[in-house]
Structures are given as structure tokens and as C-alpha cells.
C-alpha positions in Angstrom: -42.1 7.6 9.1 -41.9 11.5 9.4 -38.8 13.7 9.0 -36.4 13.5 12.2 -34.8 16.9 12.6 -31.2 16.8 14.2 -31.2 19.9 17.2 -27.4 19.1 18.3 -25.1 16.4 18.6 -27.4 14.5 21.5 -30.9 15.6 20.8 -33.3 15.1 17.8 -36.9 16.1 17.2 -40.0 14.9 15.4 -42.2 18.0 14.9 -46.0 17.3 15.8 -47.8 16.3 12.7 -50.9 14.5 11.4 -52.5 12.7 14.4 -49.9 13.5 16.8 -51.0 15.7 19.7 -47.2 16.7 20.7 -43.6 16.2 19.1 -41.4 13.7 20.0 -37.8 14.2 21.8 -35.1 12.1 21.0 -31.7 12.0 23.2 -29.4 10.2 21.1 -25.9 10.3 19.5 -25.7 9.5 15.6 -24.3 5.7 16.4 -27.5 5.0 18.8 -29.7 6.8 16.5 -28.4 4.5 13.6 -29.3 1.6 15.9 -33.1 3.2 17.1 -33.9 3.7 13.4 -33.4 0.0 12.8 -36.9 -1.3 14.3 -40.0 0.7 14.9 -39.0 2.4 17.9 -39.8 5.9 16.3 -43.0 4.8 14.8 -44.1 3.5 18.5 -43.0 6.7 19.8 -45.5 8.6 17.2 -48.3 6.7 18.2 -47.8 7.3 21.7 -48.2 10.9 20.9 -51.6 10.7 19.5 -53.5 9.4 23.0 -55.4 12.0 24.7 -54.1 14.3 27.3 -50.4 14.0 26.3 -48.4 16.8 27.6 -45.7 18.6 26.1 -43.7 15.7 24.2 -42.6 12.0 24.3 -39.2 11.4 25.4 -37.3 8.7 23.5 -33.7 8.2 25.6 -30.5 6.7 24.3 -31.1 2.8 24.9 -34.5 2.9 23.1 -35.8 -0.1 21.3 -39.2 -1.6 20.0 -41.5 -3.0 22.6 -45.0 -3.9 23.3 -47.1 -1.0 21.9 -44.9 1.7 23.5 -41.0 1.7 22.9 -38.9 0.8 25.6 -36.8 3.6 26.7 -40.2 6.0 26.4 -41.6 8.4 28.5 -44.8 10.3 28.1 -46.8 12.4 30.4 -50.5 12.9 31.0 -52.7 15.4 32.3 -55.0 14.1 35.1 -58.2 15.4 33.9 -58.0 14.5 30.1 -55.4 11.8 29.8 -55.0 8.1 30.0 -53.2 5.4 31.7 -52.1 2.7 29.4 -50.6 -0.7 30.5 -48.5 -1.1 27.6 -46.5 2.5 28.3 -45.7 0.7 31.6 -44.8 -2.7 30.4 -45.7 -6.2 31.5 -42.7 -6.6 34.2 -44.0 -4.0 36.4 -41.5 -2.4 38.6 -38.7 -4.2 36.9 -36.1 -2.2 38.9 -32.5 -2.3 40.1 -31.1 -2.3 43.4 -27.4 -1.3 44.5 -25.5 -2.6 47.7 -22.6 -1.3 48.6 -20.4 -3.8 51.2 -17.5 -3.7 53.4 -15.5 -5.8 50.9 -12.6 -4.9 48.7 -11.6 -6.5 45.2 -8.8 -8.6 46.6 -11.1 -9.9 49.3 -12.7 -11.9 46.7 -9.5 -12.8 44.5 -9.7 -16.5 45.7 -13.7 -16.4 46.6 -15.5 -15.1 43.8 -16.4 -18.4 42.6 -17.5 -19.8 45.7 -19.4 -16.5 46.3 -21.4 -16.9 43.3 -21.9 -20.2 43.2 -23.1 -19.9 46.9 -25.5 -17.3 45.7 -26.9 -19.2 42.6 -27.7 -22.0 45.2 -29.4 -19.9 47.8 -31.3 -17.0 45.8 -33.9 -18.9 43.5 -33.7 -17.8 39.6 -34.7 -19.1 36.2 -38.3 -19.7 34.4 -40.7 -21.4 36.9 -38.3 -21.2 39.6 -39.9 -20.4 43.1 -39.4 -19.1 46.2 -37.8 -20.7 49.4 -40.3 -18.5 51.4 -43.6 -20.0 51.5 -46.7 -17.8 52.5 -50.3 -18.0 51.9 -52.7 -15.7 50.0 -53.6 -13.5 53.2 -49.8 -12.7 53.5 -49.6 -12.1 49.6 -52.3 -9.5 49.8 -50.5 -7.9 52.7 -47.3 -7.5 50.7 -49.5 -6.4 47.4 -50.3 -3.3 50.0 -47.4 -3.1 52.1 -44.5 -3.8 50.1 -41.5 -3.6 51.4 -42.6 -2.8 54.9 -43.8 -6.8 55.0 -40.3 -7.9 54.5 -39.0 -5.5 57.3 -41.6 -6.5 59.8 -41.2 -10.2 59.1 -37.4 -9.9 59.8 -36.1 -9.4 56.3 -34.4 -6.3 56.8 -34.5 -2.6 58.4 -36.2 0.5 58.0 -33.0 1.9 56.5 -33.2 -0.3 53.4 -36.9 1.4 52.9 -35.5 4.7 53.3 -33.2 4.2 50.4 -35.8 2.5 48.2 -37.7 4.8 45.5 -41.4 5.3 47.2 -39.7 4.2 50.2 -40.6 0.7 48.8 -44.3 1.2 49.2 -46.9 2.8 46.3 -49.8 3.7 49.1 -52.5 3.6 46.4 -51.9 -0.5 46.1 -55.4 -2.1 46.5 -55.0 -5.9 46.5 -58.6 -6.5 45.9 -57.8 -4.9 42.4 -55.0 -7.8 41.7 -56.9 -11.0 40.3 -57.1 -14.5 41.7 -55.1 -15.9 39.0 -52.2 -13.0 39.2 -52.2 -13.8 42.9 -51.5 -17.3 42.1 -48.7 -16.7 39.8 -47.1 -14.5 42.5 -47.4 -16.9 45.4 -44.8 -19.4 44.9 -42.3 -16.4 43.1 -41.7 -14.1 46.2 -37.8 -13.7 47.2 -36.9 -15.1 43.2 -34.8 -13.3 40.7 -36.6 -14.7 37.4 -35.1 -14.9 33.9 -34.5 -13.1 31.0 -32.3 -10.5 31.5 -32.6 -10.1 35.3 -29.3 -10.7 37.3 -27.5 -10.6 40.3 -24.0 -9.2 39.9 -21.2 -9.0 42.0 -18.9 -5.6 41.2 -16.2 -3.7 41.8 -16.1 0.3 41.6 -13.3 0.7 39.0 -13.7 4.7 38.2 -15.2 7.4 40.0 -15.9 10.5 38.1 -17.4 12.7 40.7 -15.9 12.3 44.1 -17.9 14.6 46.1 -21.0 12.8 44.9 -19.5 9.3 45.4 -18.9 10.1 48.6 -22.2 11.2 49.4 -23.3 7.6 47.9 -20.9 5.8 49.9 -18.8 4.7 47.0 -15.0 4.4 46.7 -12.8 3.2 44.0 -11.9 -0.7 44.6 -14.9 -1.5 46.6 -17.1 -4.3 46.1 -20.9 -3.7 45.0 -24.0 -6.0 44.5 -26.7 -5.3 41.7 -29.9 -7.2 41.8 -32.0 -6.6 39.0 -35.3 -8.0 38.7 -39.1 -7.2 39.1 -42.8 -8.3 39.7 -42.3 -11.8 38.1 -45.6 -13.8 36.8 -47.7 -11.3 39.2 -46.9 -8.4 37.4 -47.5 -9.8 34.0 -50.5 -11.1 35.1 -51.9 -7.7 36.1 -50.9 -6.2 32.8 -52.7 -9.1 30.8 -56.0 -8.5 32.9 -56.1 -5.1 32.5 -55.2 -4.8 28.7 -58.2 -7.4 28.2 -60.5 -5.2 30.3 -59.4 -2.3 28.9 -60.4 -3.9 25.4 -63.4 -4.9 26.4 -64.4 -1.2 27.7 -63.0 0.8 25.3 -62.1 -1.0 22.2 -59.9 0.1 19.5 -61.7 2.5 17.3 -59.4 5.4 18.2 -56.2 3.7 18.5 -53.0 4.1 16.5 -52.0 0.7 17.7 -54.4 -1.8 19.3 -51.3 -2.5 21.9 -51.5 1.1 23.4 -55.3 0.2 24.8 -55.6 2.6 27.8 -58.4 3.8 30.0 -59.0 7.7 31.4 -57.0 7.9 34.3 -60.2 9.2 36.2 -62.2 6.3 35.3 -63.2 3.6 37.4 -61.0 1.1 35.2 -58.4 3.5 35.1 -57.9 3.9 38.7 -58.4 0.1 39.5 -55.5 -0.4 37.2 -53.3 1.8 39.0 -54.2 0.4 42.1 -53.3 -3.1 40.8 -50.1 -2.0 39.3 -49.0 -0.3 42.5 -49.7 -3.4 43.8 -47.4 -5.1 41.8 -44.9 -2.4 42.5 -44.9 -3.3 45.9 -44.6 -7.2 45.3 -41.4 -6.2 43.4 -40.2 -3.8 46.2 -40.7 -6.7 48.7 -39.4 -9.5 46.4 -36.0 -7.5 45.9 -35.7 -7.0 50.0 -36.0 -10.6 50.6 -33.5 -11.2 48.0 -31.3 -8.8 49.7 -31.6 -10.8 52.9 -30.7 -13.8 51.4 -27.6 -12.3 49.7 -26.5 -11.0 53.1 -26.9 -14.3 55.0 -25.2 -16.2 52.1 -22.1 -13.9 52.0 -21.8 -14.3 55.6 -21.1 -17.7 55.0 -18.2 -16.6 52.7 -17.3 -13.5 54.8 -18.1 -13.8 58.2 -17.7 -10.1 58.8 -19.8 -9.3 55.6 -21.9 -6.3 55.4 -23.9 -4.6 52.9 -26.3 -1.4 52.7 -28.5 -0.1 50.1 -27.3 2.7 48.1 -30.5 3.0 46.3 -33.4 0.9 44.5 -34.8 2.6 41.3 -38.0 1.8 39.1 -37.8 1.1 35.3 -41.4 0.1 34.5 -44.1 2.3 36.5 -46.6 5.2 36.7 -46.2 8.0 39.1 -48.0 11.0 39.8 -45.3 13.7 39.9 -45.3 17.6 39.6 -43.7 19.4 36.8 -43.6 23.0 35.6 -45.7 23.4 32.6 -45.9 26.8 30.4 -44.6 28.4 33.6 -47.2 26.6 36.1 -46.6 23.6 38.3 -48.9 20.7 37.6 -49.2 17.3 38.8 -48.9 14.7 35.9 -49.0 11.1 35.3 -45.6 10.2 34.0 -45.5 6.8 32.3 -41.9 5.6 32.3 -41.2 2.1 30.5 -37.3 1.2 30.4 -36.5 4.5 31.7 -35.1 5.6 35.5 -36.4 8.6 37.4 -33.7 11.1 37.7 -34.8 13.9 40.1 -32.4 16.8 40.8 -31.2 18.2 44.4 -34.2 19.4 46.6 -36.9 17.0 45.4 -39.0 15.9 48.7 -38.9 12.2 47.1 -35.5 11.8 47.6 -33.8 10.2 51.0 -32.7 12.9 52.9 -29.2 12.1 52.8 -29.2 12.8 48.9 -31.4 15.6 48.8 -28.7 18.1 48.6 -26.9 16.2 45.2 -29.8 14.6 44.0 -31.2 10.8 43.2 -28.7 8.1 42.5 -29.5 6.6 38.9 -28.8 3.3 38.5 -27.9 2.0 34.7 -27.1 -1.4 34.6 -24.7 -2.7 31.6 -25.4 -5.8 29.6 -23.9 -9.0 31.1 -20.1 -8.6 30.8 -20.1 -4.7 30.4 -19.8 -2.2 33.1 -22.8 -0.7 34.9 -23.0 3.0 36.1 -24.2 5.1 39.0 -25.2 8.5 37.8 -27.1 11.4 39.6 -30.1 13.1 38.9 -30.3 16.5 37.6 -32.7 19.8 37.5 -32.1 19.8 33.6 -33.6 16.3 33.3 -36.7 17.7 35.4 -37.3 20.5 32.8 -36.7 18.3 29.4 -37.4 14.7 30.1 -39.9 14.6 32.9 -37.0 13.5 35.2 -36.1 10.5 33.1 -33.1 9.1 31.7 -32.0 5.5 30.3 -32.4 2.0 32.1 -29.6 0.2 30.9 -27.9 -0.7 27.5 -30.7 -1.5 25.6 -31.3 -4.3 23.2 -29.7 -3.8 19.8 -30.7 -7.0 18.2 -33.7 -9.4 19.3 -33.2 -12.7 21.1 -33.9 -15.0 18.2 -31.4 -12.8 16.3 -28.9 -13.2 19.0 -29.5 -17.0 19.5 -28.7 -17.3 15.7 -25.3 -15.5 16.0 -24.1 -16.9 19.3 -23.6 -19.9 21.3 -24.0 -20.0 24.9 -20.6 -22.0 25.6 -18.8 -19.4 23.7 -20.6 -16.6 25.5 -19.2 -18.1 29.0 -15.8 -19.0 27.4 -15.6 -14.8 26.7 -17.0 -13.6 29.8 -14.3 -16.4 31.5 -11.5 -14.6 29.7 -12.5 -11.2 31.2 -12.1 -12.8 34.6 -16.1 -12.9 35.2 -17.6 -15.7 37.0 -20.9 -16.9 35.5 -23.8 -19.0 37.3 -27.0 -19.9 35.2 -29.5 -22.1 34.8 -30.0 -21.8 31.0 -26.8 -21.8 28.4 -29.4 -21.0 25.8 -29.9 -17.8 28.2 -26.6 -16.6 27.8 -26.3 -16.2 24.1 -29.9 -14.2 24.4 -28.2 -11.9 26.8 -24.7 -11.9 24.9 -23.1 -8.3 25.3 -23.3 -8.4 21.5 -27.0 -8.3 21.6 -26.9 -4.9 23.5 -26.1 -1.2 22.6 -23.0 0.1 23.9 -23.6 1.4 27.5 -20.7 3.6 27.5 -22.1 5.4 24.8 -25.7 5.4 26.6 -24.5 6.8 29.6 -22.1 9.3 27.9 -25.1 10.7 26.1 -27.0 11.1 29.0 -24.4 12.7 30.7 -23.5 15.2 28.0 -27.1 16.2 27.5 -27.6 16.5 31.4 -30.4 14.4 32.1 -28.3 12.2 34.3 -24.7 12.9 35.4 -21.8 10.3 35.8 -20.8 9.5 39.5 -19.1 6.1 39.1 -18.4 3.0 36.9 -19.0 -0.6 37.9 -16.9 -3.5 36.8 -18.5 -7.0 36.8 -16.3 -9.9 38.5 -18.9 -12.4 38.8 -22.8 -12.8 37.3 -25.8 -15.0 38.2 -28.6 -15.3 35.4 -31.7 -17.0 35.9 
């Protein structure tokens, strides 16, 4: 491991050396850096810096930890002519993402109904490994979803155009091509549209318990004591299969001769295979957008059975695992780059055309979910993030220990009892899964967002306290 230099209280740097093409910038406190150094996060960031066409520097965010090939909580930017696109730097769960709904409920409305609400949601929103959708579609409909994204759901009565307006990319990656998605991926996706999945995916009822920036919170429609609902899920088995398919294709086409790690297999952005992967990745992202929209519809319908006058509006919907073509200033010149975000949230500042018009004067909402039983946060993107982190910040608490380690140390029954003591209702299909997702297995979310705020790559707006959570 090469030397990690401390620049200031929250910024660290690994200078370019050896086969590295660019340096590495890490945003972390001393406490978080100690955790980051425990696994191969920084080694993976060094490997990322060795790929062709990488621009400026690799970014490592405060929630970073080891992943497949590339670290989770890592960001890399590539020149469109010389650069590559790498599935390992995007992740298997393409467009794993978070949507936040604001509701017309107050905390006291749920005093006697929070268990009924989460139990009904658990019954009506499919979740867990292998759990299918309540929606039956055929292959042609799924192919339409892959190219239309959220528009398919809205066209079929599962929401309104306003929902799309407050979704990243308006809920549709236009470069998507269903023909670039394999039959096996389509077969895996067919029974899963409108379902939550497992692992760290969740549906959570929350209360806004702290406002840090009243003006921006008002723009986002958030006020203290209001009930929100957060949905965290992705592209399910379809996205996983897309990643697997193209990793194999790239291995066959290009081999491993010049790779620092075979898990960073890639293709030139402008190659036939590179373009096909981007189209397939975009299609998987569209599946995820549509998936979350159908879950949103089900949440609205279910909650109306508990609260007849219930209403829920989308605050925002952000991507975590994705590649995007975005413009940045590099060496004094504006340049279009291919940004790979893996376990990272886009954090655009005011004025960017990609932000909904209603938010354009203040910046993009940034949604950072906590670990189960801890607070989640709403931040706002900044111009500084565009300058120093390719408009990116953390995507969550970030694991501090592996799932297997968590299972050795925790019992699911104990986790459930601990959450109950905190007044948090839990609905799950897997007690074992609760142990894997125990709060103690994750970094301190408060510390993660503190670093983001202090560095200025995503500033604090509101804190959301969980009162009921549904896990797959």
C-alpha cells in the first residue's frame, strides 16, 4: 500500500505512483479512515486509477468499503475517446437507488397504527429472495419497460408524470436498448417487476425529526414532524444478469493481460461491446425506475386502506450504481465524461439542467439512507461537489463488517428486540437477514454525513427517524 497523505481534517490523498494514471482523493474523518483501511478499499481504488483514459483523480467517499473489483463508495471519470466502461465499477445491482416520498401524515397519526401500516405494506409489496411480483407481464411488455422505464408504469396507471419529473433522468435512460439484454436476464426480470428484493433493500416509514436548512427543506416540501416513506431497491435479478453477461463478454473479447485486477474487466467506451453494455445497463436502470414506481403505487394504495385520505408525493429518486455522460470543467475546459458511480449519489449544485426545475435554484436533493434502525438524511448537492468529487457524495452508512462476520456476532432475534425497544416496528421474511443488516455492521451514518457536509460535497437539509421498517 502506498502512502496516504492527510490534506486536512476530512481530505486525504494517494499520489500518482507506479502504474497509476491519476491520484486518489479520499473524503473521510480519522474515525472513518480507520475503518476504510481495514479492508482492500484503497487497494481497489489504486487499481481503478490504472485503467485507460481515467481523468483527474479517483474519488473515495466517506462510506467506502471493499466491493467487486472496484470499491463501493468509489467514483471514476473517463475520457470518451480514450476511456473505458467497466461493469465492476458500476456494480451488479444496476441502479440500486433510493426514492423518498413525503406524505400528508404527521407522526401522531401513526401512534396506534404503525404496526398495522407496516404489516399491510409487508403483505402487499413483494420482498425477499426469489419473491415475485403481483404484476404479471409478458416478454414484450418487459422489453417495453426496458426502453421506457418509468413511462411504462405511468402509461399503465401506476402513477403520474409528476413522479417522473422528480426522478433522476426523469425515470428513463434514453440510450437503453432491449435488444442488448439477454434472454436469460429478461427471464429473471419477468417475475420480479414491482418487488423489493432482499439484502440491504428496504421500505421504511420515517418521521422528519430535525431540519438543518429551513429554506431548502421548504423547497423540498419537508417539515418537522411529517411522515416520509423511503424505498430502497434496484434492478433485481435482471440487472445482476446484465452485469454477469457483459463481464463474460468483455473477458472473452479483451482478456486480462493489462488489468491490475481481473474483476475490473472493461471495454473501450466507443467500442461495439462498450456501447452495447451501456445500452444494456441503461435498460436495467429503466427496469429499476419502473420497479420503484410500481412499488410507489402499491404503497399509495395500501396506505389508503389504513388512512383513507393518505397522499404521497415523490421528493426525489436517486441512482447509486450507474454510469452517466456528464459535463465537467477539466483544466479550464468543459468536457463530457463518462462518470462511473458505484455506491455513490449524484450531488449536482444549483443551476444544472439535469435537476427538476422546482429544485434548480437550490441544488439536487441527495438521499442517504441509514443502516436499519438508524436515521437517514436528506442533503443538497453543491457546486463544490461538481469541482472536487465529480458531483458525488456518499450513498449510505457503508458496511463496517461483512455479512458473515455480522452473522457470527449477532442474532436476528436480538436485533429485532433492540429495534422494538427503540419503538421501531420490523417486518421481515428473514430473521437471519436482520442479523446481516444489524446497525453495528455499518459505519456511523451521522459521521458519514458530517464529513459530506464539512467537505461541502453534500450539505445537510433534514434528518429522518425510522419508526417502521420492512426488509426482504
